C-alpha positions as CSV (number, residue, x, y, z in Angstrom):
1,X,-14.2,-6.3,-10.7
2,X,-11.9,-4.8,-13.2
3,X,-8.4,-3.0,-13.4
4,X,-9.3,0.7,-13.8
5,X,-5.8,1.6,-15.0
6,X,-4.2,1.5,-18.5
7,X,-2.1,-1.8,-18.9
8,X,-2.7,-5.3,-18.3
9,X,-2.2,-6.7,-14.7
10,X,1.1,-8.4,-14.4
11,X,1.3,-12.1,-14.4
12,X,3.4,-14.6,-12.4
13,X,5.8,-16.5,-14.5
14,X,6.9,-20.0,-13.3
15,X,10.1,-21.3,-14.6
16,X,10.4,-25.2,-14.2
17,X,14.3,-25.7,-14.6
18,X,15.7,-29.2,-15.1
19,X,18.9,-31.1,-15.5
20,X,19.5,-30.8,-19.1
21,X,21.3,-34.2,-19.5
22,X,19.1,-36.3,-21.9
23,X,18.8,-40.0,-22.6
24,X,18.1,-40.8,-19.1
25,X,18.5,-38.1,-16.5
26,X,16.1,-35.4,-17.8
27,X,13.5,-37.9,-19.0
28,X,13.4,-39.2,-15.4
29,X,12.7,-35.7,-14.1
30,X,10.2,-34.2,-16.5
31,X,7.0,-35.1,-14.6
32,X,8.3,-34.3,-11.3
33,X,9.6,-30.9,-12.3
34,X,6.4,-29.8,-14.2
35,X,4.3,-31.0,-11.3
36,X,6.2,-28.9,-9.0
37,X,5.7,-25.9,-11.2
38,X,2.0,-26.5,-11.4
39,X,1.6,-26.8,-7.8
40,X,3.1,-23.5,-7.2
41,X,0.9,-22.0,-9.9
42,X,-2.3,-23.6,-8.3
43,X,-1.2,-22.3,-4.9
44,X,-0.5,-18.7,-5.9
45,X,-3.8,-18.5,-8.1
46,X,-5.8,-19.8,-5.1
47,X,-4.6,-17.4,-2.6
48,X,-3.8,-14.1,-4.2
49,X,-5.9,-11.3,-5.8
50,X,-5.1,-7.8,-7.0
51,X,-6.5,-4.7,-5.3
52,X,-9.1,-4.7,-8.1
53,X,-10.3,-8.0,-7.1
54,X,-9.1,-9.8,-10.2
55,X,-7.4,-13.2,-9.4
56,X,-3.6,-13.6,-10.1
57,X,-2.7,-15.4,-13.1
58,X,0.3,-17.6,-13.6
59,X,2.1,-18.5,-16.8
60,X,4.1,-21.8,-16.9
61,X,7.1,-22.2,-19.5
62,X,6.0,-24.5,-22.2
63,X,8.7,-27.0,-21.5
64,X,11.1,-27.5,-18.5
65,X,14.2,-25.5,-19.0
66,X,17.3,-27.4,-19.4
67,X,19.7,-24.8,-21.1
68,X,19.8,-21.4,-22.5
69,X,17.7,-21.9,-25.6
70,X,14.9,-23.1,-23.4
71,X,15.5,-20.1,-21.1
72,X,15.2,-17.8,-24.1
73,X,12.1,-19.5,-25.3
74,X,10.7,-19.1,-21.6
75,X,11.6,-15.4,-21.6
76,X,10.0,-14.8,-25.0
77,X,6.8,-16.3,-23.9
78,X,6.9,-14.3,-20.6
79,X,7.2,-11.3,-22.6
80,X,4.2,-11.9,-24.8
81,X,2.1,-12.9,-21.9
82,X,2.9,-10.0,-19.8
83,X,4.8,-11.7,-17.0
84,X,5.9,-9.1,-14.4
85,X,7.2,-11.7,-11.6
86,X,9.8,-14.5,-12.1
87,X,9.6,-17.7,-9.8
88,X,12.0,-20.6,-10.7
89,X,11.1,-24.1,-9.3
90,X,13.1,-27.3,-9.2
91,X,13.7,-30.4,-7.2
92,X,17.0,-31.2,-8.9
93,X,20.4,-30.0,-10.0
94,X,20.3,-27.7,-13.0
95,X,23.1,-25.7,-15.0
96,X,22.9,-22.6,-12.9
97,X,23.8,-19.7,-15.2
98,X,22.5,-21.4,-18.3
99,X,18.9,-21.7,-17.1
100,X,18.8,-18.4,-15.1
101,X,16.4,-15.5,-15.9
102,X,18.7,-12.5,-16.6
103,X,15.9,-9.7,-17.0
104,X,17.4,-7.2,-14.6
105,X,14.2,-5.2,-13.9
106,X,12.1,-8.4,-12.9
107,X,11.8,-9.5,-9.3
108,X,13.0,-13.1,-9.1
109,X,12.9,-16.1,-6.7
110,X,14.2,-19.6,-6.8
111,X,12.4,-22.4,-5.0
112,X,14.8,-25.3,-4.4
113,X,12.8,-28.3,-3.4
114,X,14.2,-29.9,-0.2
115,X,14.4,-33.6,-1.2
116,X,17.2,-36.2,-0.9
117,X,16.8,-38.1,-4.2
118,X,18.0,-35.0,-6.2
119,X,20.2,-32.0,-5.1
120,X,17.6,-29.2,-5.4
121,X,19.3,-27.4,-2.6
122,X,22.7,-27.7,-4.3
123,X,21.2,-26.2,-7.4
124,X,19.6,-23.4,-5.4
125,X,22.9,-22.5,-4.0
126,X,24.7,-22.6,-7.2
127,X,21.9,-20.4,-9.0
128,X,21.9,-17.9,-6.1
129,X,25.6,-17.6,-6.3
130,X,25.2,-16.9,-10.0
131,X,22.7,-14.4,-9.6
132,X,24.6,-12.6,-7.0
133,X,27.8,-12.8,-9.1
134,X,26.0,-11.2,-11.9
135,X,24.3,-8.4,-9.8
136,X,20.9,-9.8,-10.0
137,X,19.4,-9.9,-6.5
138,X,17.2,-13.0,-6.2
139,X,15.2,-14.4,-3.2
140,X,16.1,-18.1,-2.1
141,X,13.3,-20.3,-1.0
142,X,14.1,-23.6,0.7
143,X,11.8,-25.8,2.9
144,X,13.1,-26.5,6.5
145,X,11.9,-30.1,6.3
146,X,13.0,-32.9,3.8
147,X,10.1,-34.1,1.5
148,X,9.7,-37.2,-0.5
149,X,10.3,-37.2,-4.3
150,X,7.2,-36.2,-6.2
151,X,5.5,-34.7,-3.1
152,X,3.8,-31.7,-4.5
153,X,2.4,-30.4,-1.1
154,X,3.9,-27.1,-0.3
155,X,5.0,-26.8,3.4
156,X,3.9,-23.9,5.5
157,X,7.2,-22.3,5.8
158,X,7.6,-22.4,1.9
159,X,4.0,-21.0,1.5
160,X,4.7,-18.0,3.6
161,X,7.9,-17.2,1.6
162,X,6.2,-17.7,-1.7
163,X,3.4,-15.4,-0.9
164,X,5.6,-12.8,0.6
165,X,7.7,-12.7,-2.5
166,X,4.9,-12.7,-5.0
167,X,2.7,-10.2,-3.2
168,X,5.7,-7.7,-3.0
169,X,6.9,-8.6,-6.6
170,X,3.4,-7.9,-8.0
171,X,3.4,-4.6,-6.2
172,X,6.5,-3.6,-7.9
173,X,4.9,-4.7,-11.3
174,X,1.9,-2.8,-10.8
175,X,3.5,0.5,-10.0
176,X,6.0,0.5,-13.1
177,X,4.5,2.6,-15.9
178,X,1.8,4.4,-13.7
179,X,1.5,8.0,-12.5
180,X,1.4,10.1,-9.5
181,X,-1.1,13.0,-10.1
182,X,0.0,16.1,-8.1
183,X,-3.0,18.4,-7.8
184,X,-1.2,21.7,-6.9
185,X,2.1,21.3,-5.4
186,X,3.7,22.2,-2.0
187,X,1.4,22.6,0.9
188,X,2.5,24.7,3.8
189,X,6.1,23.9,3.5
190,X,5.6,20.2,4.1
191,X,8.7,18.5,2.5
192,X,6.7,15.5,1.3
193,X,4.6,17.6,-0.8
194,X,7.6,18.9,-2.8
195,X,7.1,16.0,-5.1
196,X,10.5,14.6,-6.3
197,X,9.9,13.2,-9.9
198,X,13.3,11.6,-9.8
199,X,12.6,9.5,-6.8
200,X,9.4,8.3,-8.4
201,X,10.7,7.4,-11.5
202,X,14.1,6.0,-10.4
203,X,12.8,3.9,-7.5
204,X,9.2,3.1,-8.3
205,X,9.1,3.5,-12.2
206,X,6.1,5.9,-11.6
207,X,6.0,9.1,-13.7
208,X,4.9,12.4,-12.0
209,X,2.0,14.4,-13.5
210,X,1.5,18.0,-12.4
211,X,-1.9,19.7,-12.5
212,X,-2.7,23.2,-11.1
213,X,-5.6,23.2,-8.8
214,X,-7.3,25.9,-11.1
215,X,-8.1,22.9,-13.4
216,X,-10.8,21.9,-10.8
217,X,-12.3,25.2,-11.0
218,X,-12.3,25.1,-14.8
219,X,-14.1,21.7,-14.9
220,X,-16.8,22.9,-12.3
221,X,-17.3,26.1,-14.2
222,X,-17.5,24.6,-17.5
223,X,-19.4,21.4,-16.5
224,X,-16.6,19.0,-17.5
225,X,-17.9,16.2,-15.3
226,X,-20.9,13.6,-15.5
227,X,-23.7,15.8,-14.6
228,X,-26.1,12.6,-14.0
229,X,-23.5,11.1,-11.7
230,X,-23.3,14.5,-9.8
231,X,-27.1,14.3,-9.1
232,X,-26.9,10.7,-7.9
233,X,-23.7,11.4,-5.8
234,X,-25.3,14.6,-4.2
235,X,-28.5,12.7,-3.4
236,X,-26.5,9.9,-1.8
237,X,-24.4,12.2,0.1
238,X,-27.5,14.2,1.6
239,X,-28.9,10.8,2.6
240,X,-25.7,9.1,4.0
241,X,-23.5,11.7,5.2
242,X,-25.0,13.3,8.3
243,X,-23.8,16.9,9.0
244,X,-22.2,17.3,12.4
245,X,-22.0,20.1,14.9
246,X,-20.8,23.3,13.6
247,X,-18.1,24.1,16.2
248,X,-17.1,27.5,14.6
249,X,-17.8,30.7,16.6
250,X,-21.2,31.9,16.2
251,X,-19.8,35.2,14.0
252,X,-17.7,32.8,11.8
253,X,-20.7,30.3,10.9
254,X,-22.2,30.6,7.5
255,X,-26.0,30.1,6.6
256,X,-27.7,27.2,5.2
257,X,-27.5,28.4,1.6
258,X,-23.8,28.7,1.8
259,X,-23.5,25.2,3.4
260,X,-25.5,23.8,0.5
261,X,-23.1,25.4,-2.0
262,X,-20.1,23.8,-0.2
263,X,-21.7,20.3,-0.1
264,X,-22.3,20.6,-4.0
265,X,-18.7,21.8,-4.5
266,X,-17.0,19.1,-2.5
267,X,-19.1,16.4,-4.3
268,X,-18.1,17.8,-7.7
269,X,-14.4,18.1,-6.4
270,X,-14.6,14.3,-5.9
271,X,-15.9,13.4,-9.2
272,X,-13.4,15.6,-10.9
273,X,-10.3,14.5,-8.9
274,X,-11.3,10.9,-9.5
275,X,-11.7,11.6,-13.4
276,X,-8.2,13.2,-13.4
277,X,-6.8,10.1,-11.9
278,X,-8.5,7.4,-14.0
279,X,-10.5,9.0,-16.7
280,X,-14.3,8.8,-17.4
281,X,-15.9,7.7,-20.7
282,X,-18.9,9.9,-19.9
283,X,-16.6,13.1,-20.0
284,X,-15.4,11.8,-23.3
285,X,-18.8,11.4,-24.6
286,X,-19.5,15.1,-23.8
287,X,-16.8,16.1,-26.2
288,X,-13.9,16.4,-23.7
289,X,-11.6,13.7,-24.8
290,X,-8.5,15.1,-23.4
291,X,-10.0,15.6,-20.0
292,X,-11.8,12.3,-20.1
293,X,-8.7,10.2,-20.6
294,X,-7.3,10.9,-17.0
295,X,-3.8,10.5,-16.0
296,X,-3.6,6.8,-15.4
297,X,-2.8,7.7,-11.7
298,X,-2.2,4.8,-9.3
299,X,-2.2,7.4,-6.6
300,X,-2.5,11.1,-6.2
301,X,-2.3,14.0,-3.9
302,X,-4.3,17.3,-3.3
303,X,-2.3,20.4,-2.1
304,X,-5.3,22.2,-0.6
305,X,-3.8,24.2,2.1
306,X,-3.4,27.0,1.8
307,X,-4.0,28.7,-1.5
308,X,-7.2,26.5,-2.3
309,X,-8.5,26.3,1.2
310,X,-8.3,29.9,1.9
311,X,-11.4,30.7,-0.5
312,X,-12.6,27.3,-1.6
313,X,-14.1,24.4,0.4
314,X,-11.6,22.0,1.5
315,X,-10.9,18.5,0.0
316,X,-11.6,16.6,3.3
317,X,-14.7,15.0,1.9
318,X,-13.2,14.3,-1.5
319,X,-10.1,12.6,0.2
320,X,-12.1,10.6,2.6
321,X,-14.5,9.3,0.1
322,X,-12.0,8.5,-2.6
323,X,-9.8,6.5,0.0
324,X,-12.9,4.4,1.3
325,X,-14.0,1.3,-0.3
326,X,-17.6,2.6,-1.3
327,X,-19.4,5.6,-2.7
328,X,-22.6,6.4,-4.5
329,X,-21.7,3.6,-7.1
330,X,-21.6,1.1,-4.5
331,X,-18.7,-0.9,-2.9
332,X,-15.5,-0.6,-4.9
333,X,-11.6,-0.5,-4.7
334,X,-10.5,2.4,-2.5
335,X,-8.4,4.8,-4.2
336,X,-4.8,6.1,-2.8
337,X,-5.3,9.9,-2.4
338,X,-2.9,11.9,-0.2
339,X,-4.0,15.0,1.8
340,X,-1.8,18.0,1.6
341,X,-0.1,16.4,-1.4
342,X,2.1,14.5,0.9
343,X,3.4,12.3,-1.9
344,X,5.7,10.3,0.4
345,X,3.0,9.3,2.6
346,X,0.9,8.6,-0.6
347,X,3.4,6.2,-1.6
348,X,3.5,4.6,1.9
349,X,-0.3,4.1,1.6
350,X,0.1,2.8,-2.0
351,X,2.6,0.1,-0.6
352,X,0.0,-1.0,2.1
353,X,-2.9,-1.0,-0.4
354,X,-1.1,-3.2,-3.0
355,X,0.0,-5.6,-0.2
356,X,-3.2,-5.9,1.4
357,X,-5.9,-4.9,-1.1
358,X,-7.5,-2.8,1.5
359,X,-8.2,0.9,2.2
360,X,-5.4,2.9,4.0
361,X,-5.5,5.5,6.9
362,X,-3.8,8.7,6.4
363,X,-2.9,10.6,9.6
364,X,-1.0,12.9,11.5
365,X,1.2,11.3,14.0
366,X,0.0,14.0,16.2
367,X,0.6,13.5,20.0
368,X,2.1,10.9,22.3
369,X,0.0,10.7,25.6
370,X,2.0,9.2,28.5
371,X,-0.1,7.5,31.2
372,X,0.9,10.2,33.6
373,X,-0.5,12.9,31.2
374,X,-3.5,11.0,30.7
375,X,-4.2,10.7,34.4
376,X,-3.4,14.4,34.8
377,X,-5.9,15.7,32.3
378,X,-8.6,13.2,32.7
379,X,-8.3,11.6,36.2
380,X,-8.5,8.1,34.7
381,X,-5.8,5.3,34.2
382,X,-4.9,3.8,30.7
383,X,-5.3,0.1,30.9
384,X,-4.8,-2.9,28.7
385,X,-2.8,-2.6,25.5
386,X,-3.0,1.2,26.1
387,X,-1.3,1.0,29.5
388,X,2.3,2.2,28.4
389,X,0.7,5.2,26.6
390,X,-0.9,5.9,23.2
391,X,-0.4,7.9,20.0
392,X,-3.1,10.0,18.7
393,X,-3.6,9.6,14.9
394,X,-5.6,12.3,13.5
395,X,-6.0,14.4,10.5
396,X,-8.7,16.4,8.8
397,X,-8.2,14.8,5.3
398,X,-7.6,11.4,3.8
399,X,-8.7,9.0,6.6
400,X,-10.7,6.3,5.0
401,X,-14.1,5.6,6.4
402,X,-13.2,2.0,6.5
403,X,-11.2,3.1,9.6
404,X,-14.4,3.3,11.5
405,X,-13.7,-0.4,12.4
406,X,-17.5,-1.4,11.5
407,X,-16.4,-4.3,9.2
408,X,-15.8,-7.8,10.7
409,X,-13.4,-10.5,10.2
410,X,-14.6,-14.2,10.1
411,X,-14.4,-14.3,13.9
412,X,-16.5,-11.1,14.2
413,X,-13.7,-8.8,15.2
414,X,-13.1,-5.3,13.9
415,X,-11.4,-5.4,10.5
416,X,-10.6,-3.5,7.3
417,X,-11.3,-5.8,4.4
418,X,-10.8,-6.0,0.6
419,X,-13.7,-4.6,-1.0
420,X,-15.1,-7.8,-2.5
421,X,-15.5,-9.1,1.1
422,X,-17.4,-5.9,2.4
423,X,-21.0,-6.2,2.8
424,X,-23.5,-3.7,2.1
425,X,-24.5,-3.5,5.8
426,X,-20.8,-3.0,6.8
427,X,-20.4,-0.2,4.3
428,X,-23.5,1.4,5.6
429,X,-22.5,1.2,9.3
430,X,-19.2,2.9,8.3
431,X,-21.2,5.8,6.9
432,X,-23.5,5.7,10.0
433,X,-20.6,6.0,12.5
434,X,-19.3,9.1,10.6
435,X,-20.6,12.7,10.7
436,X,-19.3,15.6,8.8
437,X,-19.1,18.7,10.8
438,X,-18.5,22.0,9.2
439,X,-14.7,22.6,8.6
440,X,-12.8,24.6,11.2
441,X,-12.6,28.1,9.6
442,X,-9.6,29.0,11.4
443,X,-7.8,26.5,9.3
444,X,-10.2,26.4,6.3
445,X,-11.5,29.9,5.4
446,X,-13.4,28.5,2.5
447,X,-15.3,26.1,4.5
448,X,-16.1,22.5,3.6
449,X,-16.7,19.5,5.7
450,X,-14.4,17.2,7.8
451,X,-15.2,13.6,8.7
452,X,-15.6,12.8,12.3
453,X,-15.3,9.3,13.9
454,X,-13.5,7.3,16.5
455,X,-11.9,3.9,15.4
456,X,-13.8,1.4,17.5
457,X,-12.3,-1.8,18.8
458,X,-8.8,-3.4,18.6
459,X,-7.4,-4.1,15.2
460,X,-3.8,-5.4,14.2
461,X,-2.4,-2.6,12.1
462,X,1.1,-1.4,10.7
463,X,2.1,2.1,10.3
464,X,4.8,3.0,7.7
465,X,6.4,6.1,6.3
466,X,8.8,6.8,3.5
467,X,11.2,9.7,4.1
468,X,13.8,11.1,1.6
469,X,17.3,11.7,3.2
470,X,19.6,14.1,1.4
471,X,22.8,12.1,0.5
472,X,21.3,8.9,1.2
473,X,18.0,8.6,-0.6
474,X,14.7,7.1,0.4
475,X,14.3,5.1,3.8
476,X,11.2,3.3,5.2
477,X,10.0,3.3,8.9
478,X,7.7,0.5,9.9
479,X,5.8,0.2,13.3
480,X,3.5,-2.7,13.9
481,X,1.0,-2.5,16.6
482,X,-2.9,-2.2,17.2
483,X,-5.5,0.4,17.2
484,X,-7.1,0.6,20.6
485,X,-10.5,2.0,21.8
486,X,-10.2,4.4,24.8
487,X,-13.1,4.8,27.1
488,X,-15.4,7.6,26.1
489,X,-14.5,9.7,29.2
490,X,-10.8,9.5,28.4
491,X,-11.2,10.0,24.5
492,X,-13.6,12.9,25.0
493,X,-11.0,14.8,27.1
494,X,-8.1,14.1,24.9
495,X,-9.8,14.7,21.7
496,X,-11.2,18.1,22.8
497,X,-7.6,19.3,23.3
498,X,-6.8,18.8,19.6
499,X,-9.5,19.1,17.1
500,X,-13.0,17.6,18.0
501,X,-14.0,17.9,14.1
502,X,-11.5,15.4,12.8
503,X,-11.3,11.5,12.8
504,X,-9.3,9.9,15.5
505,X,-7.5,6.7,15.7
506,X,-5.5,5.6,18.8
507,X,-2.6,3.6,18.1
508,X,-0.3,1.4,20.4
509,X,3.0,0.3,18.6
510,X,4.5,-3.1,19.8
511,X,7.5,-2.3,21.9
512,X,10.5,-4.3,22.8
513,X,12.5,-2.3,25.2
514,X,15.2,-1.4,22.8
515,X,16.2,1.5,20.5
516,X,13.3,3.2,18.7
517,X,11.0,0.5,20.0
518,X,11.8,1.0,23.8
519,X,8.3,2.4,24.5
520,X,5.7,4.1,22.9
521,X,7.3,7.4,23.4
522,X,10.4,6.3,21.5
523,X,8.5,5.2,18.4
524,X,6.8,8.8,18.4
525,X,10.2,10.4,19.0
526,X,11.9,8.5,16.2
527,X,9.1,8.9,13.4
528,X,10.5,10.7,10.7
529,X,7.7,13.0,9.5
530,X,4.4,14.4,10.6
531,X,2.3,11.9,8.7
532,X,2.0,8.1,8.7
533,X,0.3,5.6,6.6
534,X,-1.7,2.9,8.5
535,X,-2.7,-0.5,7.0
536,X,-4.9,-3.1,8.5
537,X,-2.8,-6.2,9.5
538,X,0.8,-6.9,10.6
539,X,2.4,-6.4,7.3
540,X,5.9,-5.3,8.4
541,X,7.6,-8.3,6.9
542,X,5.9,-7.7,3.6
543,X,7.1,-4.0,3.5
544,X,10.6,-5.2,4.1
545,X,10.6,-7.5,1.4
546,X,8.9,-4.8,-1.0
547,X,11.4,-2.2,0.0
548,X,14.4,-4.6,-0.8
549,X,13.1,-5.0,-4.1
550,X,13.0,-1.3,-4.8
551,X,16.3,-0.9,-3.0
552,X,14.9,1.1,-0.3
553,X,16.7,0.4,3.1
554,X,14.5,0.2,6.2
555,X,15.8,2.4,9.0
556,X,13.3,1.4,11.7
557,X,11.0,-1.5,12.4
558,X,9.7,-3.9,15.1
559,X,9.6,-7.1,12.9
560,X,11.0,-10.2,14.2
561,X,14.4,-11.4,12.7
562,X,13.1,-14.8,11.6
563,X,10.4,-13.0,9.4
564,X,12.7,-10.8,7.4
565,X,12.9,-12.1,3.8
566,X,15.3,-10.2,1.5
567,X,17.3,-11.4,-1.6
568,X,20.0,-13.9,-0.8
569,X,22.7,-11.4,-2.0
570,X,22.0,-9.2,1.1
571,X,24.0,-11.9,3.4
572,X,27.0,-11.0,1.4
573,X,27.1,-7.5,2.9
574,X,27.6,-8.4,6.6
575,X,25.8,-10.4,9.3
576,X,24.0,-7.3,10.7
577,X,20.7,-7.5,8.9
578,X,19.9,-3.8,9.0
579,X,23.5,-2.6,8.2
580,X,23.7,-5.1,5.3
581,X,20.4,-3.8,3.9
582,X,21.9,-0.2,3.7
583,X,25.0,-1.5,2.1
584,X,23.1,-3.8,-0.4
585,X,20.7,-1.0,-1.4
586,X,23.7,1.5,-2.0
587,X,25.5,-1.0,-4.0
588,X,22.6,-2.0,-6.4
589,X,21.0,1.4,-6.6
590,X,17.4,2.3,-7.3
591,X,15.7,-0.5,-9.6
592,X,15.1,1.8,-12.5
593,X,18.0,4.4,-11.9
594,X,21.3,4.6,-13.4
595,X,24.2,4.1,-11.2
């Protein structure tokens, strides 16, 4: 387990703040305050990992912070240690603005211990008022129930907020300074593939790197890849990636020799796209240092259609394998790699990956099937979660093989897990439940292979999508729900009407009878783009917290109001939580931008 990108992983800084009055008051609190900091650090380190599998590390200030001098000492230590997240903890009154963290780019939270002996809640309120007055949005954490002085147990409600804040803040810190690798540019007029470098820099701190697709051809022609790994990868592919039925018309089918060339090409494309993202020492060793350094890309996208795919094999295999948690080198962290260079769906996938450590599904939000329409074409009734209709998620490209749902959680239910929890048997089952038909040559004149599977079983998932709105900026949509497995006799009829050579996930969002979530049809009708990013688990609340840190308003979600956790300043912008979100984001502006 190792971070594959340039730059150290961010650490979580714990700031124990204290009443600065010495000769009695401060001395009586030193142990209690520092014990609270240590308890928070242990809880975070015991419960969080990075997508690379490495454990999260906490750094605690050398002393309790009673005034501005000690606050500066702490800030200096955090800078040296590579801290990217700031958590202040205290059970007592402190001098609010004198002990605060004033770094405008670092996500911050204050946990004010709920005890009666000392006014931790009073300090929390004073500190948050100070942060708000100074324009430094900060999250407030305060337990519902009073605890005894010196109690270092962290209540469940505080645990939930600590994890939500730290996960989201670490996601922000991990993105900063990394790259989006755009291979090619605009695909078929899709707006999301018209990569907006200003959005990436201002909101995410991510630079955009543009490389023409011809670079892939150059590297293939000139052997700028690890040839030994290519042999290994091709052998693994032949063994594990079963070729599916060729559904092309007989006159459009190609011979076995051409198919072999296409397999070799798509495997080379996978190696080369990965190398362009993160580099490869073996390529440097061959004398290609510039190419071997990579682009430090935390995510990327491939234009493909149509300029590439009209005469070269498509990147469906490349995208699917990169986005999966395993390949010929074994089980490993999934990449985030968007088909059709849809950078906005790539960002949506990245959000889910950083929050859950799991592989992400890239899909067209293709078709809403009503119960009546299903009955008409199949003669069957939808039942269970699907009884109100389903959304067909399907795309030829980036769908991770993890979405076959062959991995299992502790209760034996279908799941998509962090790579370090996936067994060799589960990875093999994902491969065994996927076939690779010849690409539809009506779409892809250059051939290639698309994955084909049906997501099995019922999994909790969250679909999200980032969209850019002229005059407003980015907005985020969120829909929590479940995958469902339709009976084979229904699935086959519906699937044949779209493209039976692509992977399918049937999705049912959680509805509430109101607005965009009135019913399943309304979710489809209100979705803002042709693509969606689907993550394992109900992570809508985490996405809302992350979006608020980045100053991206959420325009559609089905998360319970009690789960919404945003900076305390948001309450100053009105009681309506969604309206206040828009107003706060507009007031503060993008995290790395200039107002």
